mmCIF entry with sequence, helices, sheets and N, C-alpha, C, O atoms, coordinates in Angstrom:
data_MODEL
# 
_entry.id   MODEL 
# 
_entity.id                         1 
_entity.type                       polymer 
_entity.pdbx_number_of_molecules   1 
# 
_entity_poly.entity_id                      1 
_entity_poly.type                           'polypeptide(L)' 
_entity_poly.nstd_linkage                   no 
_entity_poly.nstd_monomer                   no 
_entity_poly.pdbx_seq_one_letter_code       MRQLFAIAAALFLAGAISAHLLGNEGVADFAAVIAFFTLLAACLVPGARTLAPQR 
_entity_poly.pdbx_seq_one_letter_code_can   MRQLFAIAAALFLAGAISAHLLGNEGVADFAAVIAFFTLLAACLVPGARTLAPQR 
_entity_poly.pdbx_strand_id                 A 
# 
loop_
_entity_poly_seq.entity_id 
_entity_poly_seq.num 
_entity_poly_seq.mon_id 
_entity_poly_seq.hetero 
1 1  MET n 
1 2  ARG n 
1 3  GLN n 
1 4  LEU n 
1 5  PHE n 
1 6  ALA n 
1 7  ILE n 
1 8  ALA n 
1 9  ALA n 
1 10 ALA n 
1 11 LEU n 
1 12 PHE n 
1 13 LEU n 
1 14 ALA n 
1 15 GLY n 
1 16 ALA n 
1 17 ILE n 
1 18 SER n 
1 19 ALA n 
1 20 HIS n 
1 21 LEU n 
1 22 LEU n 
1 23 GLY n 
1 24 ASN n 
1 25 GLU n 
1 26 GLY n 
1 27 VAL n 
1 28 ALA n 
1 29 ASP n 
1 30 PHE n 
1 31 ALA n 
1 32 ALA n 
1 33 VAL n 
1 34 ILE n 
1 35 ALA n 
1 36 PHE n 
1 37 PHE n 
1 38 THR n 
1 39 LEU n 
1 40 LEU n 
1 41 ALA n 
1 42 ALA n 
1 43 CYS n 
1 44 LEU n 
1 45 VAL n 
1 46 PRO n 
1 47 GLY n 
1 48 ALA n 
1 49 ARG n 
1 50 THR n 
1 51 LEU n 
1 52 ALA n 
1 53 PRO n 
1 54 GLN n 
1 55 ARG n 
# 
_struct_asym.id          A 
_struct_asym.entity_id   1 
# 
loop_
_struct_conf.conf_type_id 
_struct_conf.id 
_struct_conf.pdbx_PDB_helix_id 
_struct_conf.beg_label_comp_id 
_struct_conf.beg_label_asym_id 
_struct_conf.beg_label_seq_id 
_struct_conf.pdbx_beg_PDB_ins_code 
_struct_conf.end_label_comp_id 
_struct_conf.end_label_asym_id 
_struct_conf.end_label_seq_id 
_struct_conf.pdbx_end_PDB_ins_code 
_struct_conf.beg_auth_comp_id 
_struct_conf.beg_auth_asym_id 
_struct_conf.beg_auth_seq_id 
_struct_conf.end_auth_comp_id 
_struct_conf.end_auth_asym_id 
_struct_conf.end_auth_seq_id 
_struct_conf.pdbx_PDB_helix_class 
_struct_conf.details 
_struct_conf.pdbx_PDB_helix_length 
HELX_P HELX_P1 AA1 ARG A 2  ? LEU A 22 ? ARG A 2  LEU A 22 1 ? 21 
HELX_P HELX_P2 AA2 GLU A 25 ? LEU A 44 ? GLU A 25 LEU A 44 1 ? 20 
HELX_P HELX_P3 AA3 ALA A 48 ? LEU A 51 ? ALA A 48 LEU A 51 5 ? 4  
# 
_struct_conf_type.id          HELX_P 
_struct_conf_type.criteria    ? 
_struct_conf_type.reference   ? 
# 
loop_
_atom_site.group_PDB 
_atom_site.id 
_atom_site.type_symbol 
_atom_site.label_atom_id 
_atom_site.label_alt_id 
_atom_site.label_comp_id 
_atom_site.label_asym_id 
_atom_site.label_entity_id 
_atom_site.label_seq_id 
_atom_site.pdbx_PDB_ins_code 
_atom_site.Cartn_x 
_atom_site.Cartn_y 
_atom_site.Cartn_z 
_atom_site.occupancy 
_atom_site.B_iso_or_equiv 
_atom_site.pdbx_formal_charge 
_atom_site.auth_seq_id 
_atom_site.auth_comp_id 
_atom_site.auth_asym_id 
_atom_site.auth_atom_id 
_atom_site.pdbx_PDB_model_num 
ATOM 1   N N  . MET A 1 1  ? 0.829  -1.187  0.000   1.00 0.00 ? 1  MET A N  1 
ATOM 2   C CA . MET A 1 1  ? 0.000  0.000   0.000   1.00 0.00 ? 1  MET A CA 1 
ATOM 3   C C  . MET A 1 1  ? 0.876  1.255   0.000   1.00 0.00 ? 1  MET A C  1 
ATOM 4   O O  . MET A 1 1  ? 0.586  2.235   -0.685  1.00 0.00 ? 1  MET A O  1 
ATOM 5   N N  . ARG A 1 2  ? 1.931  1.199   0.769   1.00 0.00 ? 2  ARG A N  1 
ATOM 6   C CA . ARG A 1 2  ? 2.837  2.347   0.840   1.00 0.00 ? 2  ARG A CA 1 
ATOM 7   C C  . ARG A 1 2  ? 3.489  2.608   -0.516  1.00 0.00 ? 2  ARG A C  1 
ATOM 8   O O  . ARG A 1 2  ? 3.674  3.759   -0.908  1.00 0.00 ? 2  ARG A O  1 
ATOM 9   N N  . GLN A 1 3  ? 3.835  1.537   -1.228  1.00 0.00 ? 3  GLN A N  1 
ATOM 10  C CA . GLN A 1 3  ? 4.444  1.695   -2.537  1.00 0.00 ? 3  GLN A CA 1 
ATOM 11  C C  . GLN A 1 3  ? 3.467  2.315   -3.530  1.00 0.00 ? 3  GLN A C  1 
ATOM 12  O O  . GLN A 1 3  ? 3.871  3.086   -4.399  1.00 0.00 ? 3  GLN A O  1 
ATOM 13  N N  . LEU A 1 4  ? 2.190  1.983   -3.406  1.00 0.00 ? 4  LEU A N  1 
ATOM 14  C CA . LEU A 1 4  ? 1.176  2.546   -4.292  1.00 0.00 ? 4  LEU A CA 1 
ATOM 15  C C  . LEU A 1 4  ? 1.077  4.058   -4.119  1.00 0.00 ? 4  LEU A C  1 
ATOM 16  O O  . LEU A 1 4  ? 0.991  4.792   -5.103  1.00 0.00 ? 4  LEU A O  1 
ATOM 17  N N  . PHE A 1 5  ? 1.089  4.526   -2.873  1.00 0.00 ? 5  PHE A N  1 
ATOM 18  C CA . PHE A 1 5  ? 1.056  5.961   -2.618  1.00 0.00 ? 5  PHE A CA 1 
ATOM 19  C C  . PHE A 1 5  ? 2.326  6.638   -3.130  1.00 0.00 ? 5  PHE A C  1 
ATOM 20  O O  . PHE A 1 5  ? 2.270  7.748   -3.660  1.00 0.00 ? 5  PHE A O  1 
ATOM 21  N N  . ALA A 1 6  ? 3.462  5.978   -2.975  1.00 0.00 ? 6  ALA A N  1 
ATOM 22  C CA . ALA A 1 6  ? 4.722  6.561   -3.445  1.00 0.00 ? 6  ALA A CA 1 
ATOM 23  C C  . ALA A 1 6  ? 4.747  6.670   -4.964  1.00 0.00 ? 6  ALA A C  1 
ATOM 24  O O  . ALA A 1 6  ? 5.244  7.658   -5.505  1.00 0.00 ? 6  ALA A O  1 
ATOM 25  N N  . ILE A 1 7  ? 4.219  5.669   -5.654  1.00 0.00 ? 7  ILE A N  1 
ATOM 26  C CA . ILE A 1 7  ? 4.146  5.721   -7.118  1.00 0.00 ? 7  ILE A CA 1 
ATOM 27  C C  . ILE A 1 7  ? 3.210  6.835   -7.563  1.00 0.00 ? 7  ILE A C  1 
ATOM 28  O O  . ILE A 1 7  ? 3.510  7.567   -8.507  1.00 0.00 ? 7  ILE A O  1 
ATOM 29  N N  . ALA A 1 8  ? 2.072  6.961   -6.879  1.00 0.00 ? 8  ALA A N  1 
ATOM 30  C CA . ALA A 1 8  ? 1.130  8.032   -7.221  1.00 0.00 ? 8  ALA A CA 1 
ATOM 31  C C  . ALA A 1 8  ? 1.760  9.403   -7.000  1.00 0.00 ? 8  ALA A C  1 
ATOM 32  O O  . ALA A 1 8  ? 1.565  10.310  -7.810  1.00 0.00 ? 8  ALA A O  1 
ATOM 33  N N  . ALA A 1 9  ? 2.508  9.565   -5.918  1.00 0.00 ? 9  ALA A N  1 
ATOM 34  C CA . ALA A 1 9  ? 3.177  10.841  -5.660  1.00 0.00 ? 9  ALA A CA 1 
ATOM 35  C C  . ALA A 1 9  ? 4.210  11.142  -6.739  1.00 0.00 ? 9  ALA A C  1 
ATOM 36  O O  . ALA A 1 9  ? 4.347  12.289  -7.166  1.00 0.00 ? 9  ALA A O  1 
ATOM 37  N N  . ALA A 1 10 ? 4.933  10.121  -7.181  1.00 0.00 ? 10 ALA A N  1 
ATOM 38  C CA . ALA A 1 10 ? 5.924  10.325  -8.239  1.00 0.00 ? 10 ALA A CA 1 
ATOM 39  C C  . ALA A 1 10 ? 5.256  10.736  -9.545  1.00 0.00 ? 10 ALA A C  1 
ATOM 40  O O  . ALA A 1 10 ? 5.781  11.577  -10.274 1.00 0.00 ? 10 ALA A O  1 
ATOM 41  N N  . LEU A 1 11 ? 4.105  10.148  -9.842  1.00 0.00 ? 11 LEU A N  1 
ATOM 42  C CA . LEU A 1 11 ? 3.393  10.522  -11.063 1.00 0.00 ? 11 LEU A CA 1 
ATOM 43  C C  . LEU A 1 11 ? 2.864  11.950  -10.988 1.00 0.00 ? 11 LEU A C  1 
ATOM 44  O O  . LEU A 1 11 ? 2.936  12.693  -11.967 1.00 0.00 ? 11 LEU A O  1 
ATOM 45  N N  . PHE A 1 12 ? 2.332  12.336  -9.828  1.00 0.00 ? 12 PHE A N  1 
ATOM 46  C CA . PHE A 1 12 ? 1.868  13.716  -9.672  1.00 0.00 ? 12 PHE A CA 1 
ATOM 47  C C  . PHE A 1 12 ? 3.034  14.699  -9.773  1.00 0.00 ? 12 PHE A C  1 
ATOM 48  O O  . PHE A 1 12 ? 2.894  15.777  -10.351 1.00 0.00 ? 12 PHE A O  1 
ATOM 49  N N  . LEU A 1 13 ? 4.173  14.327  -9.215  1.00 0.00 ? 13 LEU A N  1 
ATOM 50  C CA . LEU A 1 13 ? 5.346  15.196  -9.293  1.00 0.00 ? 13 LEU A CA 1 
ATOM 51  C C  . LEU A 1 13 ? 5.837  15.318  -10.733 1.00 0.00 ? 13 LEU A C  1 
ATOM 52  O O  . LEU A 1 13 ? 6.237  16.400  -11.163 1.00 0.00 ? 13 LEU A O  1 
ATOM 53  N N  . ALA A 1 14 ? 5.809  14.220  -11.475 1.00 0.00 ? 14 ALA A N  1 
ATOM 54  C CA . ALA A 1 14 ? 6.189  14.281  -12.889 1.00 0.00 ? 14 ALA A CA 1 
ATOM 55  C C  . ALA A 1 14 ? 5.223  15.167  -13.667 1.00 0.00 ? 14 ALA A C  1 
ATOM 56  O O  . ALA A 1 14 ? 5.639  15.911  -14.555 1.00 0.00 ? 14 ALA A O  1 
ATOM 57  N N  . GLY A 1 15 ? 3.946  15.091  -13.340 1.00 0.00 ? 15 GLY A N  1 
ATOM 58  C CA . GLY A 1 15 ? 2.966  15.967  -13.979 1.00 0.00 ? 15 GLY A CA 1 
ATOM 59  C C  . GLY A 1 15 ? 3.199  17.423  -13.634 1.00 0.00 ? 15 GLY A C  1 
ATOM 60  O O  . GLY A 1 15 ? 3.032  18.300  -14.482 1.00 0.00 ? 15 GLY A O  1 
ATOM 61  N N  . ALA A 1 16 ? 3.586  17.688  -12.392 1.00 0.00 ? 16 ALA A N  1 
ATOM 62  C CA . ALA A 1 16 ? 3.871  19.069  -11.987 1.00 0.00 ? 16 ALA A CA 1 
ATOM 63  C C  . ALA A 1 16 ? 5.081  19.618  -12.732 1.00 0.00 ? 16 ALA A C  1 
ATOM 64  O O  . ALA A 1 16 ? 5.085  20.775  -13.150 1.00 0.00 ? 16 ALA A O  1 
ATOM 65  N N  . ILE A 1 17 ? 6.100  18.791  -12.896 1.00 0.00 ? 17 ILE A N  1 
ATOM 66  C CA . ILE A 1 17 ? 7.301  19.242  -13.607 1.00 0.00 ? 17 ILE A CA 1 
ATOM 67  C C  . ILE A 1 17 ? 6.990  19.502  -15.075 1.00 0.00 ? 17 ILE A C  1 
ATOM 68  O O  . ILE A 1 17 ? 7.419  20.512  -15.632 1.00 0.00 ? 17 ILE A O  1 
ATOM 69  N N  . SER A 1 18 ? 6.244  18.593  -15.706 1.00 0.00 ? 18 SER A N  1 
ATOM 70  C CA . SER A 1 18 ? 5.932  18.797  -17.122 1.00 0.00 ? 18 SER A CA 1 
ATOM 71  C C  . SER A 1 18 ? 5.016  19.997  -17.319 1.00 0.00 ? 18 SER A C  1 
ATOM 72  O O  . SER A 1 18 ? 5.173  20.730  -18.296 1.00 0.00 ? 18 SER A O  1 
ATOM 73  N N  . ALA A 1 19 ? 4.061  20.217  -16.415 1.00 0.00 ? 19 ALA A N  1 
ATOM 74  C CA . ALA A 1 19 ? 3.198  21.393  -16.531 1.00 0.00 ? 19 ALA A CA 1 
ATOM 75  C C  . ALA A 1 19 ? 4.004  22.672  -16.339 1.00 0.00 ? 19 ALA A C  1 
ATOM 76  O O  . ALA A 1 19 ? 3.749  23.677  -17.003 1.00 0.00 ? 19 ALA A O  1 
ATOM 77  N N  . HIS A 1 20 ? 4.968  22.636  -15.440 1.00 0.00 ? 20 HIS A N  1 
ATOM 78  C CA . HIS A 1 20 ? 5.831  23.806  -15.234 1.00 0.00 ? 20 HIS A CA 1 
ATOM 79  C C  . HIS A 1 20 ? 6.658  24.094  -16.485 1.00 0.00 ? 20 HIS A C  1 
ATOM 80  O O  . HIS A 1 20 ? 6.805  25.249  -16.886 1.00 0.00 ? 20 HIS A O  1 
ATOM 81  N N  . LEU A 1 21 ? 7.192  23.046  -17.094 1.00 0.00 ? 21 LEU A N  1 
ATOM 82  C CA . LEU A 1 21 ? 8.000  23.238  -18.296 1.00 0.00 ? 21 LEU A CA 1 
ATOM 83  C C  . LEU A 1 21 ? 7.167  23.732  -19.469 1.00 0.00 ? 21 LEU A C  1 
ATOM 84  O O  . LEU A 1 21 ? 7.675  24.428  -20.348 1.00 0.00 ? 21 LEU A O  1 
ATOM 85  N N  . LEU A 1 22 ? 5.880  23.372  -19.483 1.00 0.00 ? 22 LEU A N  1 
ATOM 86  C CA . LEU A 1 22 ? 4.996  23.840  -20.550 1.00 0.00 ? 22 LEU A CA 1 
ATOM 87  C C  . LEU A 1 22 ? 4.432  25.228  -20.266 1.00 0.00 ? 22 LEU A C  1 
ATOM 88  O O  . LEU A 1 22 ? 3.759  25.805  -21.120 1.00 0.00 ? 22 LEU A O  1 
ATOM 89  N N  . GLY A 1 23 ? 4.694  25.766  -19.087 1.00 0.00 ? 23 GLY A N  1 
ATOM 90  C CA . GLY A 1 23 ? 4.284  27.116  -18.768 1.00 0.00 ? 23 GLY A CA 1 
ATOM 91  C C  . GLY A 1 23 ? 2.940  27.236  -18.094 1.00 0.00 ? 23 GLY A C  1 
ATOM 92  O O  . GLY A 1 23 ? 2.439  28.350  -17.937 1.00 0.00 ? 23 GLY A O  1 
ATOM 93  N N  . ASN A 1 24 ? 2.339  26.146  -17.692 1.00 0.00 ? 24 ASN A N  1 
ATOM 94  C CA . ASN A 1 24 ? 1.032  26.189  -17.037 1.00 0.00 ? 24 ASN A CA 1 
ATOM 95  C C  . ASN A 1 24 ? 1.253  26.129  -15.525 1.00 0.00 ? 24 ASN A C  1 
ATOM 96  O O  . ASN A 1 24 ? 1.229  25.054  -14.926 1.00 0.00 ? 24 ASN A O  1 
ATOM 97  N N  . GLU A 1 25 ? 1.466  27.282  -14.925 1.00 0.00 ? 25 GLU A N  1 
ATOM 98  C CA . GLU A 1 25 ? 1.864  27.344  -13.516 1.00 0.00 ? 25 GLU A CA 1 
ATOM 99  C C  . GLU A 1 25 ? 0.746  26.942  -12.561 1.00 0.00 ? 25 GLU A C  1 
ATOM 100 O O  . GLU A 1 25 ? 1.015  26.373  -11.503 1.00 0.00 ? 25 GLU A O  1 
ATOM 101 N N  . GLY A 1 26 ? -0.495 27.228  -12.916 1.00 0.00 ? 26 GLY A N  1 
ATOM 102 C CA . GLY A 1 26 ? -1.607 26.859  -12.035 1.00 0.00 ? 26 GLY A CA 1 
ATOM 103 C C  . GLY A 1 26 ? -1.717 25.354  -11.876 1.00 0.00 ? 26 GLY A C  1 
ATOM 104 O O  . GLY A 1 26 ? -1.886 24.851  -10.765 1.00 0.00 ? 26 GLY A O  1 
ATOM 105 N N  . VAL A 1 27 ? -1.621 24.645  -12.975 1.00 0.00 ? 27 VAL A N  1 
ATOM 106 C CA . VAL A 1 27 ? -1.680 23.183  -12.932 1.00 0.00 ? 27 VAL A CA 1 
ATOM 107 C C  . VAL A 1 27 ? -0.447 22.630  -12.226 1.00 0.00 ? 27 VAL A C  1 
ATOM 108 O O  . VAL A 1 27 ? -0.544 21.654  -11.481 1.00 0.00 ? 27 VAL A O  1 
ATOM 109 N N  . ALA A 1 28 ? 0.701  23.241  -12.452 1.00 0.00 ? 28 ALA A N  1 
ATOM 110 C CA . ALA A 1 28 ? 1.934  22.784  -11.808 1.00 0.00 ? 28 ALA A CA 1 
ATOM 111 C C  . ALA A 1 28 ? 1.845  22.932  -10.296 1.00 0.00 ? 28 ALA A C  1 
ATOM 112 O O  . ALA A 1 28 ? 2.247  22.032  -9.560  1.00 0.00 ? 28 ALA A O  1 
ATOM 113 N N  . ASP A 1 29 ? 1.325  24.055  -9.832  1.00 0.00 ? 29 ASP A N  1 
ATOM 114 C CA . ASP A 1 29 ? 1.175  24.255  -8.387  1.00 0.00 ? 29 ASP A CA 1 
ATOM 115 C C  . ASP A 1 29 ? 0.200  23.254  -7.787  1.00 0.00 ? 29 ASP A C  1 
ATOM 116 O O  . ASP A 1 29 ? 0.460  22.683  -6.728  1.00 0.00 ? 29 ASP A O  1 
ATOM 117 N N  . PHE A 1 30 ? -0.920 23.043  -8.463  1.00 0.00 ? 30 PHE A N  1 
ATOM 118 C CA . PHE A 1 30 ? -1.922 22.102  -7.968  1.00 0.00 ? 30 PHE A CA 1 
ATOM 119 C C  . PHE A 1 30 ? -1.354 20.686  -7.895  1.00 0.00 ? 30 PHE A C  1 
ATOM 120 O O  . PHE A 1 30 ? -1.539 19.994  -6.894  1.00 0.00 ? 30 PHE A O  1 
ATOM 121 N N  . ALA A 1 31 ? -0.665 20.254  -8.948  1.00 0.00 ? 31 ALA A N  1 
ATOM 122 C CA . ALA A 1 31 ? -0.096 18.907  -8.969  1.00 0.00 ? 31 ALA A CA 1 
ATOM 123 C C  . ALA A 1 31 ? 0.998  18.751  -7.920  1.00 0.00 ? 31 ALA A C  1 
ATOM 124 O O  . ALA A 1 31 ? 1.151  17.674  -7.344  1.00 0.00 ? 31 ALA A O  1 
ATOM 125 N N  . ALA A 1 32 ? 1.756  19.805  -7.666  1.00 0.00 ? 32 ALA A N  1 
ATOM 126 C CA . ALA A 1 32 ? 2.800  19.730  -6.639  1.00 0.00 ? 32 ALA A CA 1 
ATOM 127 C C  . ALA A 1 32 ? 2.191  19.589  -5.250  1.00 0.00 ? 32 ALA A C  1 
ATOM 128 O O  . ALA A 1 32 ? 2.711  18.841  -4.421  1.00 0.00 ? 32 ALA A O  1 
ATOM 129 N N  . VAL A 1 33 ? 1.103  20.294  -4.987  1.00 0.00 ? 33 VAL A N  1 
ATOM 130 C CA . VAL A 1 33 ? 0.431  20.177  -3.690  1.00 0.00 ? 33 VAL A CA 1 
ATOM 131 C C  . VAL A 1 33 ? -0.156 18.780  -3.519  1.00 0.00 ? 33 VAL A C  1 
ATOM 132 O O  . VAL A 1 33 ? -0.037 18.185  -2.448  1.00 0.00 ? 33 VAL A O  1 
ATOM 133 N N  . ILE A 1 34 ? -0.781 18.255  -4.558  1.00 0.00 ? 34 ILE A N  1 
ATOM 134 C CA . ILE A 1 34 ? -1.337 16.898  -4.494  1.00 0.00 ? 34 ILE A CA 1 
ATOM 135 C C  . ILE A 1 34 ? -0.216 15.881  -4.292  1.00 0.00 ? 34 ILE A C  1 
ATOM 136 O O  . ILE A 1 34 ? -0.376 14.932  -3.525  1.00 0.00 ? 34 ILE A O  1 
ATOM 137 N N  . ALA A 1 35 ? 0.921  16.068  -4.973  1.00 0.00 ? 35 ALA A N  1 
ATOM 138 C CA . ALA A 1 35 ? 2.059  15.157  -4.801  1.00 0.00 ? 35 ALA A CA 1 
ATOM 139 C C  . ALA A 1 35 ? 2.578  15.198  -3.374  1.00 0.00 ? 35 ALA A C  1 
ATOM 140 O O  . ALA A 1 35 ? 2.935  14.161  -2.814  1.00 0.00 ? 35 ALA A O  1 
ATOM 141 N N  . PHE A 1 36 ? 2.624  16.384  -2.778  1.00 0.00 ? 36 PHE A N  1 
ATOM 142 C CA . PHE A 1 36 ? 3.100  16.503  -1.400  1.00 0.00 ? 36 PHE A CA 1 
ATOM 143 C C  . PHE A 1 36 ? 2.194  15.737  -0.441  1.00 0.00 ? 36 PHE A C  1 
ATOM 144 O O  . PHE A 1 36 ? 2.678  14.974  0.395   1.00 0.00 ? 36 PHE A O  1 
ATOM 145 N N  . PHE A 1 37 ? 0.888  15.937  -0.557  1.00 0.00 ? 37 PHE A N  1 
ATOM 146 C CA . PHE A 1 37 ? -0.016 15.267  0.367   1.00 0.00 ? 37 PHE A CA 1 
ATOM 147 C C  . PHE A 1 37 ? -0.099 13.762  0.103   1.00 0.00 ? 37 PHE A C  1 
ATOM 148 O O  . PHE A 1 37 ? -0.330 12.985  1.030   1.00 0.00 ? 37 PHE A O  1 
ATOM 149 N N  . THR A 1 38 ? 0.087  13.348  -1.147  1.00 0.00 ? 38 THR A N  1 
ATOM 150 C CA . THR A 1 38 ? 0.126  11.917  -1.442  1.00 0.00 ? 38 THR A CA 1 
ATOM 151 C C  . THR A 1 38 ? 1.375  11.286  -0.842  1.00 0.00 ? 38 THR A C  1 
ATOM 152 O O  . THR A 1 38 ? 1.319  10.172  -0.322  1.00 0.00 ? 38 THR A O  1 
ATOM 153 N N  . LEU A 1 39 ? 2.497  11.986  -0.910  1.00 0.00 ? 39 LEU A N  1 
ATOM 154 C CA . LEU A 1 39 ? 3.723  11.480  -0.292  1.00 0.00 ? 39 LEU A CA 1 
ATOM 155 C C  . LEU A 1 39 ? 3.596  11.452  1.224   1.00 0.00 ? 39 LEU A C  1 
ATOM 156 O O  . LEU A 1 39 ? 4.101  10.538  1.876   1.00 0.00 ? 39 LEU A O  1 
ATOM 157 N N  . LEU A 1 40 ? 2.927  12.444  1.784   1.00 0.00 ? 40 LEU A N  1 
ATOM 158 C CA . LEU A 1 40 ? 2.666  12.448  3.220   1.00 0.00 ? 40 LEU A CA 1 
ATOM 159 C C  . LEU A 1 40 ? 1.801  11.252  3.613   1.00 0.00 ? 40 LEU A C  1 
ATOM 160 O O  . LEU A 1 40 ? 2.043  10.619  4.641   1.00 0.00 ? 40 LEU A O  1 
ATOM 161 N N  . ALA A 1 41 ? 0.799  10.945  2.801   1.00 0.00 ? 41 ALA A N  1 
ATOM 162 C CA . ALA A 1 41 ? -0.040 9.778   3.065   1.00 0.00 ? 41 ALA A CA 1 
ATOM 163 C C  . ALA A 1 41 ? 0.769  8.492   2.965   1.00 0.00 ? 41 ALA A C  1 
ATOM 164 O O  . ALA A 1 41 ? 0.523  7.546   3.712   1.00 0.00 ? 41 ALA A O  1 
ATOM 165 N N  . ALA A 1 42 ? 1.736  8.449   2.046   1.00 0.00 ? 42 ALA A N  1 
ATOM 166 C CA . ALA A 1 42 ? 2.589  7.266   1.924   1.00 0.00 ? 42 ALA A CA 1 
ATOM 167 C C  . ALA A 1 42 ? 3.421  7.061   3.176   1.00 0.00 ? 42 ALA A C  1 
ATOM 168 O O  . ALA A 1 42 ? 3.725  5.926   3.541   1.00 0.00 ? 42 ALA A O  1 
ATOM 169 N N  . CYS A 1 43 ? 3.789  8.142   3.831   1.00 0.00 ? 43 CYS A N  1 
ATOM 170 C CA . CYS A 1 43 ? 4.572  8.025   5.061   1.00 0.00 ? 43 CYS A CA 1 
ATOM 171 C C  . CYS A 1 43 ? 3.708  7.620   6.252   1.00 0.00 ? 43 CYS A C  1 
ATOM 172 O O  . CYS A 1 43 ? 4.201  6.987   7.186   1.00 0.00 ? 43 CYS A O  1 
ATOM 173 N N  . LEU A 1 44 ? 2.443  7.974   6.228   1.00 0.00 ? 44 LEU A N  1 
ATOM 174 C CA . LEU A 1 44 ? 1.585  7.732   7.378   1.00 0.00 ? 44 LEU A CA 1 
ATOM 175 C C  . LEU A 1 44 ? 0.816  6.422   7.316   1.00 0.00 ? 44 LEU A C  1 
ATOM 176 O O  . LEU A 1 44 ? 0.403  5.900   8.352   1.00 0.00 ? 44 LEU A O  1 
ATOM 177 N N  . VAL A 1 45 ? 0.617  5.881   6.120   1.00 0.00 ? 45 VAL A N  1 
ATOM 178 C CA . VAL A 1 45 ? -0.181 4.662   5.998   1.00 0.00 ? 45 VAL A CA 1 
ATOM 179 C C  . VAL A 1 45 ? 0.640  3.473   6.505   1.00 0.00 ? 45 VAL A C  1 
ATOM 180 O O  . VAL A 1 45 ? 1.847  3.412   6.273   1.00 0.00 ? 45 VAL A O  1 
ATOM 181 N N  . PRO A 1 46 ? 0.004  2.545   7.183   1.00 0.00 ? 46 PRO A N  1 
ATOM 182 C CA . PRO A 1 46 ? 0.752  1.365   7.635   1.00 0.00 ? 46 PRO A CA 1 
ATOM 183 C C  . PRO A 1 46 ? 1.162  0.496   6.449   1.00 0.00 ? 46 PRO A C  1 
ATOM 184 O O  . PRO A 1 46 ? 0.613  0.619   5.354   1.00 0.00 ? 46 PRO A O  1 
ATOM 185 N N  . GLY A 1 47 ? 2.118  -0.369  6.680   1.00 0.00 ? 47 GLY A N  1 
ATOM 186 C CA . GLY A 1 47 ? 2.619  -1.230  5.619   1.00 0.00 ? 47 GLY A CA 1 
ATOM 187 C C  . GLY A 1 47 ? 1.577  -2.212  5.117   1.00 0.00 ? 47 GLY A C  1 
ATOM 188 O O  . GLY A 1 47 ? 0.559  -2.442  5.770   1.00 0.00 ? 47 GLY A O  1 
ATOM 189 N N  . ALA A 1 48 ? 1.840  -2.789  3.951   1.00 0.00 ? 48 ALA A N  1 
ATOM 190 C CA . ALA A 1 48 ? 0.891  -3.711  3.336   1.00 0.00 ? 48 ALA A CA 1 
ATOM 191 C C  . ALA A 1 48 ? 0.780  -5.019  4.115   1.00 0.00 ? 48 ALA A C  1 
ATOM 192 O O  . ALA A 1 48 ? -0.204 -5.744  3.967   1.00 0.00 ? 48 ALA A O  1 
ATOM 193 N N  . ARG A 1 49 ? 1.764  -5.323  4.930   1.00 0.00 ? 49 ARG A N  1 
ATOM 194 C CA . ARG A 1 49 ? 1.724  -6.580  5.680   1.00 0.00 ? 49 ARG A CA 1 
ATOM 195 C C  . ARG A 1 49 ? 0.590  -6.607  6.694   1.00 0.00 ? 49 ARG A C  1 
ATOM 196 O O  . ARG A 1 49 ? 0.136  -7.682  7.086   1.00 0.00 ? 49 ARG A O  1 
ATOM 197 N N  . THR A 1 50 ? 0.131  -5.444  7.121   1.00 0.00 ? 50 THR A N  1 
ATOM 198 C CA . THR A 1 50 ? -0.961 -5.420  8.093   1.00 0.00 ? 50 THR A CA 1 
ATOM 199 C C  . THR A 1 50 ? -2.276 -5.847  7.465   1.00 0.00 ? 50 THR A C  1 
ATOM 200 O O  . THR A 1 50 ? -3.217 -6.192  8.180   1.00 0.00 ? 50 THR A O  1 
ATOM 201 N N  . LEU A 1 51 ? -2.359 -5.830  6.118   1.00 0.00 ? 51 LEU A N  1 
ATOM 202 C CA . LEU A 1 51 ? -3.582 -6.245  5.439   1.00 0.00 ? 51 LEU A CA 1 
ATOM 203 C C  . LEU A 1 51 ? -3.610 -7.750  5.189   1.00 0.00 ? 51 LEU A C  1 
ATOM 204 O O  . LEU A 1 51 ? -4.638 -8.291  4.781   1.00 0.00 ? 51 LEU A O  1 
ATOM 205 N N  . ALA A 1 52 ? -2.492 -8.428  5.429   1.00 0.00 ? 52 ALA A N  1 
ATOM 206 C CA . ALA A 1 52 ? -2.431 -9.870  5.216   1.00 0.00 ? 52 ALA A CA 1 
ATOM 207 C C  . ALA A 1 52 ? -3.195 -10.588 6.323   1.00 0.00 ? 52 ALA A C  1 
ATOM 208 O O  . ALA A 1 52 ? -3.277 -10.099 7.449   1.00 0.00 ? 52 ALA A O  1 
ATOM 209 N N  . PRO A 1 53 ? -3.751 -11.747 5.996   1.00 0.00 ? 53 PRO A N  1 
ATOM 210 C CA . PRO A 1 53 ? -4.456 -12.509 7.038   1.00 0.00 ? 53 PRO A CA 1 
ATOM 211 C C  . PRO A 1 53 ? -3.513 -12.904 8.171   1.00 0.00 ? 53 PRO A C  1 
ATOM 212 O O  . PRO A 1 53 ? -2.382 -13.323 7.923   1.00 0.00 ? 53 PRO A O  1 
ATOM 213 N N  . GLN A 1 54 ? -3.964 -12.773 9.381   1.00 0.00 ? 54 GLN A N  1 
ATOM 214 C CA . GLN A 1 54 ? -3.151 -13.108 10.548  1.00 0.00 ? 54 GLN A CA 1 
ATOM 215 C C  . GLN A 1 54 ? -3.338 -14.581 10.906  1.00 0.00 ? 54 GLN A C  1 
ATOM 216 O O  . GLN A 1 54 ? -4.458 -15.094 10.906  1.00 0.00 ? 54 GLN A O  1 
ATOM 217 N N  . ARG A 1 55 ? -2.238 -15.247 11.208  1.00 0.00 ? 55 ARG A N  1 
ATOM 218 C CA . ARG A 1 55 ? -2.327 -16.664 11.602  1.00 0.00 ? 55 ARG A CA 1 
ATOM 219 C C  . ARG A 1 55 ? -1.953 -16.818 13.048  1.00 0.00 ? 55 ARG A C  1 
ATOM 220 O O  . ARG A 1 55 ? -1.963 -17.931 13.574  1.00 0.00 ? 55 ARG A O  1 
# 
């Protein structure tokens, strides 16, 4: 689960960089904020092992 959030944050960050390079600053700022909070969620979510059945 943590890896999924990290991948999503990387994709949002890549979108922010490409929007910045294309000159669309509003979209770049929005994508950067979403990437930050997605990365924060990746740090706070428990690991995927907690979702496995317990024996």
